[in-house]
C-alpha positions in Angstrom: -0.3 0.3 0.0 2.9 2.5 0.5 4.4 1.8 -2.6 1.7 2.3 -4.4 0.3 5.2 -2.7 3.8 7.0 -3.4 4.7 5.6 -6.8 8.0 4.4 -5.2 8.5 1.7 -7.7 8.0 4.1 -10.4 10.4 7.0 -9.0 12.9 4.3 -8.4 12.7 3.1 -12.2 13.1 6.7 -13.1 16.1 7.8 -11.3 18.0 4.6 -12.1 17.1 5.5 -15.6 18.7 9.1 -15.0 15.9 11.4 -14.3 15.1 13.2 -10.8 11.5 12.8 -11.1 10.9 15.4 -7.4 7.9 17.4 -7.6 6.5 15.3 -10.7 4.0 12.7 -8.5 1.7 13.4 -6.0 1.7 10.8 -3.8 -1.2 10.3 -0.4 -0.6 9.4 3.0 -2.1 6.4 4.6 -2.9 8.0 7.6 -6.9 8.9 8.1 -7.5 6.8 5.1 -10.1 4.1 4.3 -9.2 0.3 4.0 -11.2 -1.6 2.5 -10.7 -5.7 2.9 -12.5 -8.5 1.2 -11.6 -11.4 2.9 -11.8 -11.2 6.5 -9.4 -14.5 7.5 -6.3 -14.7 9.1 -4.4 -12.8 6.5 -7.1 -10.3 6.6 -7.5 -9.7 10.1 -3.5 -9.3 10.5 -3.6 -6.8 7.4 -6.3 -5.2 9.5 -4.6 -5.0 12.9 -1.4 -3.5 10.8 -3.6 -0.9 9.1 -5.0 0.3 12.3 -2.0 0.9 14.0 -0.8 3.1 11.5 -3.8 4.8 11.5 -6.1 3.8 9.1 -10.2 3.5 9.2 -10.8 0.1 8.8 -13.8 -1.8 7.1 -13.9 -5.5 6.3 -16.3 -7.6 3.8 -16.7 -11.5 4.0 -19.0 -13.8 3.2 -19.1 -15.3 6.7 -20.6 -13.4 9.2 -17.2 -11.9 11.0 -19.2 -9.2 13.0 -17.8 -9.9 16.5 -14.2 -10.6 15.4 -14.6 -7.5 13.5 -15.8 -5.8 16.5 -13.0 -7.0 19.0 -10.5 -5.4 16.2 -11.6 -2.0 15.7 -13.0 -2.8 12.3 -16.4 -2.2 10.8 -17.9 -5.1 9.0 -20.1 -4.3 6.0 -21.5 -5.4 3.3 -19.8 -5.6 -0.7 -21.4 -2.8 -2.3 -20.7 -0.3 0.7 -17.3 -1.7 1.4 -16.8 -0.7 -2.7 -17.9 3.0 -2.9 -16.3 4.1 0.4 -13.0 2.8 0.3 -9.9 4.7 -0.6 -7.9 1.6 -0.6 -9.5 -1.8 -0.9 -6.9 -5.2 -0.7 -7.9 -8.1 -1.5 -7.6 -11.5 0.6 -10.2 -14.7 -0.4 -10.0 -18.1 -2.0 -11.2 -18.4 -5.8 -14.3 -19.8 -5.4 -16.8 -19.2 -8.2 -18.4 -16.8 -6.3 -15.2 -14.5 -6.0 -14.1 -15.4 -9.5 -14.2 -11.5 -10.9 -15.9 -10.2 -8.2 -14.2 -6.6 -9.5 -15.2 -5.9 -12.5 -16.5 -2.7 -14.8 -19.7 -2.6 -12.5 -17.2 -2.7 -8.8 -14.9 0.0 -11.0 -17.5 2.5 -11.6 -18.4 2.4 -8.3 -15.1 2.8 -6.2 -13.9 6.4 -5.3 -11.8 8.4 -7.5 -8.3 7.6 -7.4 -8.6 4.4 -5.2 -6.0 2.1 -5.0 -5.9 -1.5 -5.0 -4.0 -4.2 -3.7 -4.7 -8.2 -5.1 -2.6 -10.9 -3.1 -4.9 -13.3 -3.3 -5.4 -15.1 -6.9 -5.3 -13.2 -10.3 -8.6 -13.9 -11.1 -10.6 -12.6 -8.6 -10.1 -9.1 -11.0 -11.5 -8.4 -14.7 -8.1 -7.6 -15.8 -9.0 -5.5 -18.5 -11.8 -4.0 -16.5 -8.7 -2.6 -14.1 -6.5 -1.9 -17.0 -9.6 0.7 -18.4 -10.4 1.6 -14.6 -6.1 2.6 -14.6 -6.1 4.2 -17.6 -9.4 6.5 -17.4 -7.8 7.9 -13.5 -10.5 6.2 -11.2 -7.5 3.8 -10.0 -4.7 6.1 -8.9 -2.5 2.8 -8.7 -2.7 -0.9 -8.5 -0.3 -3.4 -6.5 -0.5 -7.0 -7.8 1.3 -10.0 -7.0 -0.8 -12.5 -8.8 -3.0 -12.8 -12.6 -4.9 -14.5 -14.4 -2.2 -16.2 -16.5 1.5 -16.6 -14.6 3.6 -15.0 -16.9 1.1 -13.2 -18.2 0.2 -13.8 -22.2 -3.0 -11.7 -23.2 -2.1 -8.5 -24.7 -4.3 -6.7 -21.9 -2.0 -8.8 -19.3 1.0 -7.5 -20.9 -0.1 -4.0 -20.9 -1.4 -4.1 -17.5 2.1 -5.1 -16.1 3.7 -2.5 -17.9 1.8 0.0 -16.8 3.8 2.9 -14.9 1.4 3.2 -11.7 1.1 -1.3 -11.5 3.3 -2.9 -9.1 3.8 -6.3 -9.8 5.5 -9.1 -8.5 5.3 -12.8 -9.8 3.2 -14.6 -7.2 6.1 -14.0 -4.4 4.4 -13.7 -0.9 4.8 -17.0 0.6 8.5 -16.7 -0.9 10.5 -16.1 2.4 12.6 -18.9 4.3 10.3 -18.0 7.1 7.3 -19.1 5.1 8.6 -22.3 3.7 9.5 -23.2 7.2 6.1 -22.6 8.1 4.8 -24.4 5.0 6.6 -27.6 5.9 5.9 -27.5 9.9 2.6 -27.6 8.8 2.8 -30.2 5.9 4.6 -32.7 8.5 1.8 -31.9 11.9 -0.8 -33.0 9.1 1.0 -36.4 8.3 1.8 -37.2 11.7 -1.6 -36.4 13.1 -3.1 -38.2 10.0 -1.0 -41.2 11.0 -1.6 -40.8 14.7 -5.5 -40.5 14.7 -5.8 -43.7 12.2 -3.6 -45.5 14.2 -1.1 -46.3 11.1 2.1 -48.1 11.9 
């Protein structure tokens, strides 16, 4: 969110290319802004805690009623359309189910605030890529930070155009690519195997 809000990646590329873009781009601060979290599971809740710690107002939507948990975290639990209309930043943390596929499309972009910033670290198919590209080109979306795409690596013309867009930050699906995360994944898998063997009296 910080990198997208300040266009850090773009300015980094310009400086490395010999430009000095000080004064060319006006960023925005996160403090006091409304963060909308779509998908209020373990990751969404952790994002809420971090966002609240830096002074953001947080609201969340989930298909499961998470109002009690939201109250404990100081988060407003709202319906989908309310979140889409009233958020300055929208971050997505959902599983790819049939209902989640292209849940963010042209209708939703039209409903959003002008200058909204989108973050997607869930699955690429959750966002209609062509609609996102149009929203960026129209100025509706100020910036997007994506760790996922519908096709990885991108192959469709609009995906390639999106990846090259100056206000898009793109990483190659590396959310779990840390030593610590891989160790946790290995430990979880080992524990699942051990629990299965133990519970089924397998020798």
